[in-house]
N, C-alpha and C positions, 0 to 999 in steps of 0.2 A: 340472562345474566343479572345477578342481584345489583341493585342500585347502591352506589357509594356516593354519598353527598358530602362527607367530611373525612379528611385524611388527618390523622393525629400522628405527628412525628415527635419523638422525645429526644431530649438532649441533656447531657450532664456537662456540656462544653468541652468534652474530650475530642481528640481527633477520631477516636473510634466511633463516637456518636455521629460524626459528620458523614460516615459511610451510608447512613440511612437517608440522608437528605436528597440525594440524586433520585433514589427510588421513590421517595414520597412526592417529590416535585413531578416526576414523570407520571405517577399514578394520579395525582390531583389534576394535572393537565388533561390526561386521557379521559378521565371521568367527569371533567368539568366540575370538580369538587373544591370545596374550601379547604385550604391547608392550615392546620393549627400546629404551631411549634410550642411544645410544652416542656417546661423544666420544673422540677420539684426541689424545694429547699426544706431542710429540717428546721423545726423551731429551735431557736438558740437555747442551749441548755448547758448548765455548768454543774459538775458533780464534784464539789469541793470536799476536801478532807478537813478535819478539825484544825489542822495546823497550817492551813492555807489561807492567805488573806483574800478578801473579797475582790473579785475581778469584774469590772464593768462589762456588761453584755449588751450587744445591740438589741433593739426591739424587733419584734416580728415585722413591723412595717419597714424598718430600716433594711432588714435582710431581704424582704420582698422587693423593695425599691432598687437595691443594689443588683439583685438578680435580674430584675426587669431591664435595667440599663444594660447589663451585660448581654442579656438575651437579644435585645434590639440590635446591638452591634454584631453579635454572632450570626443572627439571621441575615442582616445586610451583607455580611462578608461571605456567607456560605450557601445562600439560596439564591439561585438565579434561574432565569428561563421560565419563571412562573407566570401564567396568564392572569391570575388574580393575586392581589396583595395577601400575603400570609397574615394570620393573626397569631400574635405571641402571647403566651399565658404563663404566669408563674403561680404555682400552687404550693401550699405549705402542708407538710405531713410526711407520711410513709409513702415512698415512691410507687409501689405496686398499687396500693389502695387508691391513691390520688389519680394515677393514670387510668385505672379502670373506671373510677367514678366520673372523671372528666369525659371519657368516651361514652359512658352511659347517658350523659347529659345532652348528647348530640344525636341528630337523626342520621341513620344509616352510616355509621362510622367504620373506619378500618384504622388499626394502629400499626405504624411502621416503626420498628426499633432495631437498633444494632445490637448484636450479641458481642460480648467481650471475649468469648473464647477462652475462658479460664481453663487451666489444667485440672485434673481430677481432684487433687488435694485442695486447691484454692476454691474450686466449685463446691466441694463438700462443706468447707468452712463458711464460705460467704453466700452460697446460693446464687441464683441468677434472677435478676429483676425481670428480664424478658421471659424467662421460663415461667415465673410466677404470674406475670401478666397474661401469658398464654393460657395458663390454667384457670384464671379467674375472670377473664374478659368474656362477655357474651357476644362480642363482635369478632370478626376475623382479625388475626394478628399476623403481620408480615414481618418475619425476622430476617435481618440482613447480617450475614456473617462478614466481619471485616477482615 
């Protein structure tokens, strides 16, 4: 059986993303692997029109700090029964790209993600982060349907 040293579970803080946590925890314990809880935030951006006043925007550091605080609370409330302390990580950028890049930086990873189960029309318009991670990741991706 292939070695799994790192389990990456992603969250967008939704109830749907929690459904992957139990599987990720179980897998990390069974494989004696390190659990990494990952969330991705977009860079703050404003697309003003000419008739719109300037709106102050948070800095990238402020957004990352706020997401990091939220992630710590989210992990504490939603991950239990883990033999090793999980590592929480916030990345900035496009979700698919950052998830794949993070997993590639680890030895022997597996990615665990919840699917949102969009209907056909919404899926066609929005796509699927988990589907695109599955297409681009070099490591196994475990998809949990909520």
